[in-house]
Z-matrix of the N, CA and C atoms (Angstrom, degrees):
N
C 1 1.340
C 2 1.687 1 108.61
N 3 1.282 2 112.71 1 -35.93
C 4 1.442 3 119.08 2 -171.91
C 5 1.636 4 106.66 3 -80.15
N 6 1.395 5 113.48 4 -42.66
C 7 1.423 6 116.60 5 -177.24
C 8 1.506 7 118.06 6 -82.13
N 9 1.392 8 108.81 7 -31.56
C 10 1.471 9 110.84 8 -175.91
C 11 1.693 10 100.62 9 -136.39
N 12 1.240 11 116.10 10 80.14
C 13 1.428 12 121.33 11 -174.33
C 14 1.503 13 120.00 12 -59.93
N 15 1.270 14 120.21 13 -20.05
C 16 1.452 15 130.62 14 168.62
C 17 1.510 16 117.54 15 -84.38
N 18 1.342 17 115.14 16 -17.45
C 19 1.410 18 120.37 17 173.05
C 20 1.479 19 116.74 18 -62.82
N 21 1.285 20 123.29 19 134.44
C 22 1.471 21 127.90 20 178.43
C 23 1.582 22 107.76 21 -89.76
N 24 1.272 23 114.86 22 143.32
C 25 1.535 24 116.43 23 179.07
C 26 1.682 25 107.01 24 -116.22
N 27 1.309 26 110.47 25 120.06
C 28 1.491 27 117.34 26 173.26
C 29 1.504 28 108.47 27 -106.05
N 30 1.281 29 114.59 28 149.80
C 31 1.372 30 120.31 29 -174.22
C 32 1.631 31 106.99 30 -135.18
N 33 1.278 32 116.74 31 125.39
C 34 1.484 33 126.35 32 175.36
C 35 1.453 34 113.73 33 -85.00
N 36 1.327 35 117.75 34 117.95
C 37 1.535 36 121.05 35 -179.87
C 38 1.557 37 109.10 36 -111.89
N 39 1.271 38 114.03 37 129.71
C 40 1.552 39 115.77 38 178.22
C 41 1.572 40 105.09 39 -119.12
N 42 1.327 41 117.94 40 7.07
C 43 1.481 42 118.48 41 -177.29
C 44 1.542 43 110.64 42 -69.35
N 45 1.249 44 121.85 43 147.73
C 46 1.456 45 124.33 44 -175.86
C 47 1.426 46 117.58 45 -136.73
N 48 1.535 47 113.82 46 0.12
C 49 1.439 48 114.33 47 176.06
C 50 1.527 49 106.16 48 -151.61
N 51 1.311 50 120.93 49 159.42
C 52 1.479 51 120.60 50 170.26
C 53 1.516 52 115.55 51 -64.83
N 54 1.239 53 117.09 52 144.22
C 55 1.395 54 117.57 53 -177.35
C 56 1.624 55 107.25 54 -91.96
N 57 1.221 56 116.07 55 171.07
C 58 1.461 57 120.05 56 -179.27
C 59 1.362 58 115.35 57 -128.37
N 60 1.391 59 124.43 58 163.91
C 61 1.306 60 127.96 59 179.26
C 62 1.465 61 119.45 60 60.07
N 63 1.358 62 120.10 61 -140.34
C 64 1.423 63 125.74 62 -177.86
C 65 1.572 64 110.92 63 -63.59
N 66 1.386 65 118.72 64 -36.36
C 67 1.436 66 125.00 65 176.04
C 68 1.511 67 108.67 66 -58.08
N 69 1.391 68 120.10 67 -43.55
C 70 1.408 69 117.72 68 -176.95
C 71 1.489 70 114.28 69 -71.97
N 72 1.359 71 119.91 70 -31.03
C 73 1.471 72 125.03 71 175.43
C 74 1.441 73 110.59 72 -66.73
N 75 1.366 74 117.13 73 -45.18
C 76 1.408 75 119.41 74 179.64
C 77 1.462 76 115.03 75 -63.66
N 78 1.379 77 116.42 76 -42.24
C 79 1.397 78 124.55 77 -179.50
C 80 1.560 79 109.65 78 -69.33
N 81 1.282 80 117.32 79 -36.18
C 82 1.591 81 116.55 80 175.82
C 83 1.431 82 108.87 81 -66.40
N 84 1.305 83 122.94 82 -43.90
C 85 1.449 84 126.52 83 -174.77
C 86 1.640 85 107.87 84 -63.17
N 87 1.292 86 114.00 85 -41.32
C 88 1.524 87 123.52 86 -179.84
C 89 1.591 88 106.17 87 -65.88
N 90 1.353 89 112.55 88 -42.94
C 91 1.497 90 113.62 89 -179.17
C 92 1.437 91 114.51 90 -65.52
N 93 1.384 92 117.19 91 -47.03
C 94 1.428 93 120.40 92 174.03
C 95 1.447 94 114.83 93 -51.66
N 96 1.280 95 118.25 94 -38.20
C 97 1.495 96 122.31 95 179.32
C 98 1.513 97 112.48 96 -73.88
N 99 1.326 98 114.62 97 -46.41
C 100 1.559 99 116.06 98 -171.95
C 101 1.521 100 112.13 99 -93.20
N 102 1.241 101 121.37 100 -27.95
C 103 1.493 102 115.64 101 -177.10
C 104 1.514 103 120.04 102 -49.09
N 105 1.344 104 114.37 103 -41.50
C 106 1.521 105 116.48 104 178.35
C 107 1.460 106 117.41 105 -59.76
N 108 1.412 107 114.21 106 -24.51
C 109 1.495 108 118.60 107 -175.45
C 110 1.436 109 113.30 108 -93.67
N 111 1.374 110 118.67 109 -4.71
C 112 1.479 111 122.27 110 179.95
C 113 1.465 112 108.68 111 -90.92
N 114 1.326 113 118.65 112 130.01
C 115 1.463 114 118.91 113 177.37
C 116 1.531 115 116.58 114 -87.19
N 117 1.314 116 115.13 115 -26.09
C 118 1.492 117 119.79 116 -175.76
C 119 1.533 118 110.76 117 -153.45
N 120 1.364 119 114.19 118 144.41
C 121 1.457 120 118.02 119 -179.31
C 122 1.552 121 102.11 120 -121.48
N 123 1.377 122 109.96 121 145.10
C 124 1.446 123 119.18 122 169.87
C 125 1.428 124 107.53 123 -122.75
N 126 1.267 125 118.87 124 118.46
C 127 1.575 126 123.19 125 -178.08
C 128 1.512 127 104.02 126 -100.08
N 129 1.281 128 109.92 127 150.76
C 130 1.429 129 120.74 128 170.35
C 131 1.572 130 120.44 129 -83.81
N 132 1.317 131 106.83 130 -7.79
C 133 1.474 132 115.67 131 178.14
C 134 1.610 133 110.81 132 -161.27
N 135 1.376 134 110.75 133 171.06
C 136 1.542 135 113.09 134 179.98
C 137 1.400 136 114.51 135 -71.85
N 138 1.424 137 119.66 136 -31.47
C 139 1.384 138 120.43 137 -179.66
C 140 1.636 139 108.59 138 -62.85
N 141 1.322 140 122.87 139 -34.54
C 142 1.364 141 128.03 140 177.62
C 143 1.515 142 108.09 141 -65.64
N 144 1.200 143 113.11 142 -47.89
C 145 1.682 144 117.67 143 172.05
C 146 1.540 145 114.60 144 -51.84
N 147 1.236 146 114.55 145 -49.70
C 148 1.485 147 123.72 146 -179.45
C 149 1.499 148 109.25 147 -62.51
N 150 1.338 149 118.71 148 -41.49
C 151 1.602 150 121.91 149 173.75
C 152 1.421 151 106.06 150 -57.75
N 153 1.298 152 123.88 151 -52.52
C 154 1.474 153 123.18 152 -172.56
C 155 1.637 154 110.73 153 -62.39
N 156 1.406 155 113.08 154 -42.46
C 157 1.402 156 112.68 155 -177.53
C 158 1.495 157 108.61 156 -66.43
N 159 1.276 158 118.74 157 -34.42
C 160 1.397 159 125.58 158 177.45
C 161 1.557 160 110.21 159 -58.66
N 162 1.342 161 117.64 160 -30.12
C 163 1.392 162 124.55 161 176.36
C 164 1.582 163 114.68 162 -87.43
N 165 1.281 164 110.58 163 15.58
C 166 1.548 165 121.74 164 -175.21
C 167 1.509 166 119.34 165 63.21
N 168 1.417 167 115.70 166 32.32
C 169 1.430 168 118.28 167 177.23
C 170 1.513 169 99.56 168 -84.92
N 171 1.385 170 125.24 169 132.00
C 172 1.403 171 125.04 170 175.46
C 173 1.543 172 112.02 171 -56.95
N 174 1.322 173 117.20 172 145.57
C 175 1.380 174 119.92 173 177.34
C 176 1.516 175 114.96 174 -62.03
N 177 1.441 176 114.04 175 -25.37
C 178 1.402 177 118.11 176 -178.88
C 179 1.483 178 117.45 177 -73.81
N 180 1.385 179 113.55 178 -9.61
C 181 1.421 180 118.52 179 171.58
C 182 1.538 181 119.31 180 -106.40
N 183 1.420 182 108.96 181 20.88
C 184 1.440 183 115.99 182 -178.97
C 185 1.608 184 112.59 183 -137.32
N 186 1.381 185 112.71 184 128.97
C 187 1.486 186 117.61 185 178.58
C 188 1.520 187 106.54 186 -127.48
N 189 1.339 188 113.00 187 152.93
C 190 1.422 189 117.36 188 176.79
C 191 1.583 190 108.69 189 -111.88
N 192 1.318 191 113.99 190 125.01
C 193 1.468 192 124.80 191 -177.12
C 194 1.520 193 106.22 192 -124.99
N 195 1.324 194 120.66 193 91.31
C 196 1.456 195 114.36 194 -174.14
C 197 1.491 196 107.65 195 -69.30
N 198 1.333 197 114.24 196 147.49
C 199 1.473 198 124.41 197 -169.01
C 200 1.620 199 108.18 198 -97.09
N 201 1.281 200 112.49 199 34.49
C 202 1.546 201 109.71 200 -177.48
C 203 1.526 202 105.81 201 -114.33
N 204 1.419 203 106.58 202 143.00
C 205 1.495 204 108.70 203 -177.36
C 206 1.451 205 108.03 204 -146.43
N 207 1.313 206 122.57 205 157.00
C 208 1.419 207 128.67 206 -177.82
C 209 1.548 208 104.83 207 -129.43
N 210 1.158 209 119.72 208 135.90
C 211 1.520 210 127.35 209 175.78
C 212 1.640 211 105.92 210 -67.81
N 213 1.237 212 112.59 211 97.77
C 214 1.489 213 113.61 212 -178.08
C 215 1.551 214 119.56 213 -68.75
N 216 1.429 215 107.69 214 -11.97
C 217 1.541 216 111.61 215 176.26
C 218 1.473 217 109.04 216 -85.07
N 219 1.319 218 121.01 217 -12.33
C 220 1.482 219 121.07 218 -179.15
C 221 1.543 220 105.27 219 -88.37
N 222 1.338 221 111.38 220 133.81
C 223 1.496 222 110.90 221 179.50
C 224 1.559 223 112.79 222 -95.14
N 225 1.288 224 111.52 223 114.09
C 226 1.539 225 118.85 224 176.69
C 227 1.406 226 110.56 225 -86.55
N 228 1.248 227 124.89 226 97.31
C 229 1.334 228 121.95 227 178.63
C 230 1.561 229 110.71 228 -133.08
N 231 1.357 230 114.80 229 149.94
C 232 1.339 231 115.50 230 -177.69
C 233 1.568 232 116.19 231 -57.73
N 234 1.333 233 117.68 232 137.01
C 235 1.475 234 117.31 233 -173.65
C 236 1.590 235 107.75 234 -80.83
N 237 1.320 236 113.15 235 155.69
C 238 1.440 237 115.92 236 176.13
C 239 1.460 238 109.33 237 -76.91
N 240 1.343 239 119.04 238 167.01
C 241 1.554 240 124.03 239 178.17
C 242 1.540 241 108.05 240 -57.39
N 243 1.366 242 119.41 241 -42.18
C 244 1.468 243 123.04 242 -176.69
C 245 1.540 244 107.08 243 -64.24
N 246 1.317 245 117.01 244 -46.90
C 247 1.589 246 121.90 245 -179.42
C 248 1.443 247 110.44 246 -57.47
N 249 1.337 248 112.80 247 -44.49
C 250 1.530 249 118.86 248 -177.54
C 251 1.538 250 102.74 249 -64.05
N 252 1.220 251 125.65 250 -50.33
C 253 1.474 252 124.41 251 179.54
C 254 1.478 253 111.45 252 -51.07
N 255 1.357 254 110.96 253 -56.09
C 256 1.480 255 118.97 254 -179.14
C 257 1.559 256 113.61 255 -49.42
N 258 1.334 257 113.66 256 -45.39
C 259 1.460 258 114.15 257 179.56
C 260 1.391 259 119.32 258 -75.03
N 261 1.450 260 115.13 259 -28.23
C 262 1.542 261 122.84 260 169.69
C 263 1.513 262 106.08 261 -61.52
N 264 1.347 263 119.29 262 -49.37
C 265 1.547 264 120.45 263 -177.12
C 266 1.613 265 111.17 264 -58.60
N 267 1.372 266 113.18 265 -38.78
C 268 1.398 267 117.04 266 179.29
C 269 1.528 268 121.20 267 -60.47
N 270 1.304 269 110.55 268 -34.14
C 271 1.352 270 126.49 269 -177.02
C 272 1.623 271 107.89 270 -95.68
N 273 1.239 272 124.01 271 -6.36
C 274 1.452 273 125.01 272 -179.61
C 275 1.519 274 111.68 273 74.91
N 276 1.272 275 115.51 274 28.93
C 277 1.442 276 119.31 275 -179.32
C 278 1.485 277 110.81 276 -100.33
N 279 1.331 278 121.54 277 131.70
C 280 1.655 279 123.36 278 -177.20
C 281 1.495 280 109.96 279 -53.07
N 282 1.282 281 114.70 280 126.49
C 283 1.549 282 120.42 281 -178.58
C 284 1.544 283 108.60 282 -64.04
N 285 1.363 284 121.99 283 -33.12
C 286 1.308 285 119.29 284 -174.29
C 287 1.502 286 113.92 285 -99.43
N 288 1.249 287 120.65 286 9.89
C 289 1.518 288 129.54 287 171.68
C 290 1.504 289 116.59 288 -73.95
N 291 1.284 290 118.92 289 145.67
C 292 1.377 291 122.59 290 169.49
C 293 1.481 292 106.70 291 -81.39
N 294 1.425 293 112.97 292 123.00
C 295 1.493 294 117.60 293 -169.56
C 296 1.397 295 110.94 294 -105.49
N 297 1.414 296 116.85 295 130.12
C 298 1.509 297 124.99 296 175.57
C 299 1.460 298 106.93 297 -112.04
N 300 1.350 299 119.78 298 127.85
C 301 1.394 300 116.25 299 -177.83
C 302 1.562 301 108.29 300 -125.49
N 303 1.417 302 114.52 301 133.10
C 304 1.354 303 123.42 302 173.02
C 305 1.445 304 109.67 303 -114.22
N 306 1.384 305 116.54 304 135.49
C 307 1.422 306 122.78 305 -179.33
C 308 1.550 307 106.95 306 -124.34
N 309 1.256 308 122.80 307 126.81
C 310 1.417 309 121.10 308 -177.94
C 311 1.550 310 115.97 309 154.98
N 312 1.409 311 110.45 310 -178.73
C 313 1.504 312 112.68 311 175.20
C 314 1.400 313 112.46 312 -74.57
N 315 1.287 314 119.68 313 143.91
C 316 1.476 315 117.71 314 178.13
C 317 1.541 316 103.35 315 -91.26
N 318 1.288 317 115.55 316 102.79
C 319 1.401 318 128.41 317 -177.87
C 320 1.436 319 112.87 318 -153.24
N 321 1.284 320 116.03 319 152.27
C 322 1.590 321 123.50 320 179.07
C 323 1.601 322 112.47 321 -48.31
N 324 1.344 323 114.22 322 -50.30
C 325 1.431 324 120.45 323 178.36
C 326 1.562 325 118.23 324 -58.56
N 327 1.305 326 108.90 325 -29.23
C 328 1.573 327 115.65 326 179.38
C 329 1.393 328 110.48 327 -79.65
N 330 1.371 329 123.04 328 -0.95
C 331 1.395 330 121.02 329 174.21
C 332 1.591 331 116.94 330 77.78
N 333 1.392 332 113.95 331 22.00
C 334 1.441 333 119.54 332 -172.80
C 335 1.633 334 107.68 333 -67.34
N 336 1.295 335 114.67 334 -41.38
C 337 1.434 336 119.17 335 -177.66
C 338 1.547 337 112.13 336 -68.51
N 339 1.307 338 116.87 337 -36.31
C 340 1.517 339 122.86 338 175.33
C 341 1.556 340 106.06 339 -60.37
N 342 1.443 341 115.06 340 -47.07
C 343 1.371 342 120.33 341 -174.64
C 344 1.562 343 107.82 342 -61.02
N 345 1.296 344 121.53 343 -47.84
C 346 1.363 345 125.75 344 -175.55
C 347 1.554 346 109.06 345 -61.23
N 348 1.354 347 114.45 346 -42.59
C 349 1.551 348 113.96 347 177.96
C 350 1.521 349 110.81 348 -64.89
N 351 1.281 350 118.73 349 -39.84
C 352 1.373 351 122.84 350 -174.99
C 353 1.614 352 103.89 351 -69.67
N 354 1.332 353 123.42 352 -40.59
C 355 1.440 354 123.62 353 -176.83
C 356 1.576 355 109.51 354 -69.27
N 357 1.336 356 118.73 355 -41.50
C 358 1.486 357 117.62 356 172.29
C 359 1.456 358 113.63 357 -53.93
N 360 1.401 359 119.10 358 -43.28
C 361 1.463 360 120.53 359 -178.16
C 362 1.569 361 109.52 360 -65.83
N 363 1.318 362 111.90 361 -41.15
C 364 1.503 363 119.00 362 -179.65
C 365 1.601 364 110.79 363 -65.93
N 366 1.219 365 114.23 364 -32.21
C 367 1.529 366 121.45 365 -174.46
C 368 1.581 367 102.79 366 -74.55
N 369 1.319 368 120.52 367 -35.37
C 370 1.478 369 118.12 368 175.86
C 371 1.573 370 112.21 369 -66.58
N 372 1.253 371 119.44 370 -30.51
C 373 1.438 372 124.91 371 -176.45
C 374 1.545 373 110.46 372 -89.34
N 375 1.320 374 117.82 373 -27.31
C 376 1.424 375 114.61 374 -170.91
C 377 1.636 376 102.53 375 -142.40
N 378 1.384 377 113.56 376 122.97
C 379 1.457 378 112.20 377 -167.96
C 380 1.621 379 107.96 378 -83.13
N 381 1.362 380 116.66 379 -40.10
C 382 1.416 381 118.97 380 176.30
C 383 1.478 382 117.42 381 -77.14
N 384 1.254 383 121.39 382 71.31
C 385 1.363 384 126.98 383 179.17
C 386 1.549 385 109.07 384 -143.65
N 387 1.352 386 114.89 385 139.19
C 388 1.443 387 118.38 386 -176.34
C 389 1.500 388 110.46 387 -135.25
N 390 1.255 389 122.77 388 143.03
C 391 1.372 390 130.78 389 175.41
C 392 1.434 391 112.94 390 -106.89
N 393 1.462 392 123.07 391 127.20
C 394 1.351 393 119.38 392 178.31
C 395 1.604 394 102.73 393 -118.67
N 396 1.310 395 114.02 394 129.88
C 397 1.386 396 120.42 395 -172.56
C 398 1.555 397 102.05 396 -110.99
N 399 1.357 398 120.48 397 118.53
C 400 1.503 399 124.06 398 -179.55
C 401 1.552 400 100.58 399 -118.37
N 402 1.393 401 109.11 400 121.71
C 403 1.506 402 119.43 401 175.89
C 404 1.339 403 115.24 402 135.43
N 405 1.342 404 122.76 403 -170.55
C 406 1.488 405 123.54 404 -174.26
C 407 1.500 406 100.24 405 -160.44
N 408 1.376 407 109.67 406 165.86
C 409 1.505 408 116.39 407 179.84
C 410 1.513 409 109.80 408 162.67
N 411 1.427 410 113.15 409 -178.71
C 412 1.414 411 121.21 410 -167.72
C 413 1.431 412 112.39 411 -60.68
N 414 1.310 413 129.20 412 -18.21
C 415 1.474 414 134.94 413 -178.39
C 416 1.455 415 111.57 414 -99.85
N 417 1.330 416 124.81 415 12.04
C 418 1.424 417 124.91 416 -178.54
C 419 1.605 418 109.43 417 -58.80
N 420 1.251 419 119.29 418 -47.75
C 421 1.424 420 122.51 419 -175.94
C 422 1.461 421 115.06 420 -68.84
N 423 1.385 422 110.38 421 -31.93
C 424 1.577 423 113.99 422 178.40
C 425 1.594 424 107.59 423 -76.87
N 426 1.391 425 116.47 424 -38.58
C 427 1.434 426 114.51 425 175.40
C 428 1.490 427 114.23 426 -63.48
N 429 1.437 428 119.56 427 -38.39
C 430 1.449 429 121.15 428 173.81
C 431 1.509 430 113.63 429 -58.67
N 432 1.384 431 114.57 430 -38.01
C 433 1.451 432 115.73 431 -177.47
C 434 1.532 433 113.26 432 -73.15
N 435 1.343 434 115.96 433 -40.23
C 436 1.508 435 118.70 434 179.90
C 437 1.524 436 104.68 435 -66.90
N 438 1.356 437 124.76 436 -35.98
C 439 1.473 438 121.51 437 -177.74
C 440 1.533 439 106.83 438 -101.40
N 441 1.388 440 119.29 439 46.13
C 442 1.427 441 124.29 440 -176.59
C 443 1.558 442 112.11 441 -49.59
N 444 1.250 443 119.23 442 -36.46
C 445 1.501 444 119.10 443 -177.93
C 446 1.483 445 112.52 444 -85.78
N 447 1.450 446 111.71 445 -17.69
C 448 1.436 447 113.61 446 176.65
C 449 1.480 448 121.68 447 59.90
N 450 1.366 449 114.34 448 8.25
C 451 1.511 450 119.84 449 -174.94
C 452 1.437 451 107.69 450 -58.91
N 453 1.376 452 119.44 451 116.65
C 454 1.367 453 128.53 452 177.64
C 455 1.435 454 118.98 453 76.07
N 456 1.365 455 115.46 454 9.68
C 457 1.460 456 119.60 455 -178.74
C 458 1.459 457 107.72 456 -116.56
N 459 1.365 458 114.38 457 135.76
C 460 1.524 459 121.77 458 -174.80
C 461 1.517 460 102.02 459 -123.54
N 462 1.381 461 115.53 460 122.17
C 463 1.408 462 117.65 461 171.41
C 464 1.455 463 110.39 462 -96.37
N 465 1.281 464 125.27 463 120.94
C 466 1.428 465 124.32 464 -175.83
C 467 1.538 466 109.96 465 -104.51
N 468 1.345 467 115.08 466 -6.81
C 469 1.506 468 119.24 467 177.39
C 470 1.735 469 107.08 468 71.18
N 471 1.283 470 109.12 469 -166.62
C 472 1.460 471 111.56 470 176.44
C 473 1.466 472 114.56 471 -78.30
N 474 1.231 473 120.08 472 138.28
C 475 1.445 474 126.09 473 -172.59
C 476 1.671 475 110.68 474 -126.50
N 477 1.148 476 113.70 475 152.23
C 478 1.468 477 119.80 476 177.40
C 479 1.566 478 115.71 477 -67.89
N 480 1.227 479 118.84 478 147.00
C 481 1.508 480 122.73 479 -176.88
C 482 1.511 481 108.22 480 -65.25
N 483 1.258 482 120.45 481 -27.51
C 484 1.524 483 123.26 482 177.87
C 485 1.566 484 109.37 483 -61.54
N 486 1.255 485 120.70 484 -45.10
C 487 1.481 486 116.14 485 178.46
C 488 1.498 487 115.15 486 -94.01
N 489 1.318 488 119.76 487 9.43
C 490 1.477 489 119.98 488 179.17
C 491 1.565 490 113.53 489 -67.93
N 492 1.285 491 118.70 490 -36.50
C 493 1.600 492 116.80 491 175.27
C 494 1.436 493 108.90 492 -57.57
N 495 1.345 494 121.78 493 -42.30
C 496 1.513 495 116.92 494 -176.94
C 497 1.614 496 112.19 495 -71.74
N 498 1.334 497 112.95 496 -36.66
C 499 1.455 498 109.92 497 177.17
C 500 1.478 499 116.31 498 -66.32
N 501 1.371 500 117.07 499 -40.51
C 502 1.485 501 122.44 500 179.11
C 503 1.549 502 102.74 501 -65.25
N 504 1.387 503 117.86 502 -44.63
C 505 1.473 504 123.30 503 -172.63
C 506 1.506 505 113.37 504 -58.19
N 507 1.321 506 120.42 505 -29.62
C 508 1.361 507 124.62 506 175.79
C 509 1.508 508 117.19 507 -71.27
N 510 1.257 509 113.39 508 -12.39
C 511 1.522 510 125.02 509 -177.58
C 512 1.560 511 111.30 510 -79.04
N 513 1.379 512 110.86 511 146.56
C 514 1.552 513 117.63 512 170.74
C 515 1.479 514 103.74 513 -90.76
N 516 1.270 515 125.22 514 -22.92
C 517 1.489 516 126.52 515 177.02
C 518 1.584 517 110.55 516 -154.75
N 519 1.360 518 116.83 517 139.19
C 520 1.368 519 127.06 518 175.99
C 521 1.587 520 106.94 519 -101.30
N 522 1.356 521 118.74 520 133.85
C 523 1.419 522 119.83 521 175.83
C 524 1.422 523 115.57 522 -113.87
N 525 1.391 524 122.28 523 153.68
C 526 1.334 525 123.89 524 178.81
C 527 1.461 526 103.22 525 -145.79
N 528 1.461 527 118.30 526 79.50
C 529 1.450 528 119.52 527 -170.89
C 530 1.551 529 115.25 528 -91.11
N 531 1.283 530 117.41 529 31.81
C 532 1.441 531 125.42 530 175.21
C 533 1.451 532 115.09 531 -53.69
N 534 1.380 533 117.82 532 138.47
C 535 1.415 534 128.20 533 -177.02
C 536 1.507 535 113.41 534 -118.59
N 537 1.220 536 122.95 535 142.39
C 538 1.471 537 124.94 536 170.86
C 539 1.561 538 105.40 537 -78.02
N 540 1.325 539 109.22 538 134.49
C 541 1.517 540 116.52 539 170.42
C 542 1.475 541 105.52 540 -125.19
N 543 1.286 542 116.33 541 179.68
C 544 1.528 543 119.41 542 -173.30
C 545 1.579 544 114.45 543 -63.98
N 546 1.361 545 115.66 544 -25.95
C 547 1.548 546 121.86 545 -179.00
C 548 1.384 547 112.44 546 -110.89
N 549 1.318 548 122.03 547 5.58
C 550 1.545 549 121.41 548 -176.41
C 551 1.434 550 109.29 549 -161.77
N 552 1.413 551 114.89 550 144.34
C 553 1.444 552 118.74 551 164.84
C 554 1.589 553 105.30 552 -145.07
N 555 1.330 554 112.03 553 151.36
C 556 1.396 555 115.64 554 -178.80
C 557 1.660 556 114.36 555 -67.48
N 558 1.345 557 114.63 556 130.06
C 559 1.450 558 112.68 557 -172.62
C 560 1.549 559 109.30 558 -89.30
N 561 1.241 560 116.58 559 -43.75
C 562 1.435 561 127.60 560 169.25
C 563 1.453 562 111.07 561 -171.14
N 564 1.282 563 118.35 562 118.17
C 565 1.485 564 123.96 563 178.75
C 566 1.610 565 110.74 564 -65.32
N 567 1.150 566 114.94 565 109.46
C 568 1.492 567 120.38 566 -178.14
C 569 1.501 568 110.45 567 -59.79
N 570 1.315 569 116.63 568 -30.86
C 571 1.475 570 119.72 569 -176.16
C 572 1.565 571 109.96 570 -66.94
N 573 1.267 572 120.42 571 -13.46
C 574 1.471 573 123.15 572 178.44
C 575 1.494 574 111.20 573 -75.51
N 576 1.327 575 116.25 574 -23.68
C 577 1.544 576 115.89 575 -179.39
C 578 1.473 577 103.38 576 -76.43
């Protein structure tokens, strides 16, 4: 604004919940200083928009542009039974097992520990059930130690987006066990698309 007074300043916001403690006070101070100098806000979700409006930013200066996209050239169609069997064989997953797939970051807020607890309970009740974990993250070692016998659990690590439709396609169910914590909440699980 000082060096180029005619230039407009747009700010992208991905926030989706109020912060707490010292983070909140720091953010509030920064907001009071910077908000008057920002001409327009682009939010990644409606929660972010609502937070700005709560801070007295006029609705006319706020737009929501979700940052979610799907490659429209890729055909996402249900796999045939034979294709599912082929993919399961390729990854060493039992063909006759009920397959649960998790795709995401291995972290507390993504609900990986809740999923493991639920899977252990389910495994006691139903023998032919398998859990496929696709992804990586800060809790990988903890997850490995909890599932030390790894009975029915398959860690596939991080995988490319190109093969994700086939990995998800071999599943009987896809889970997104994310949980809201004081400093984070799921905005929209891209894996659901």
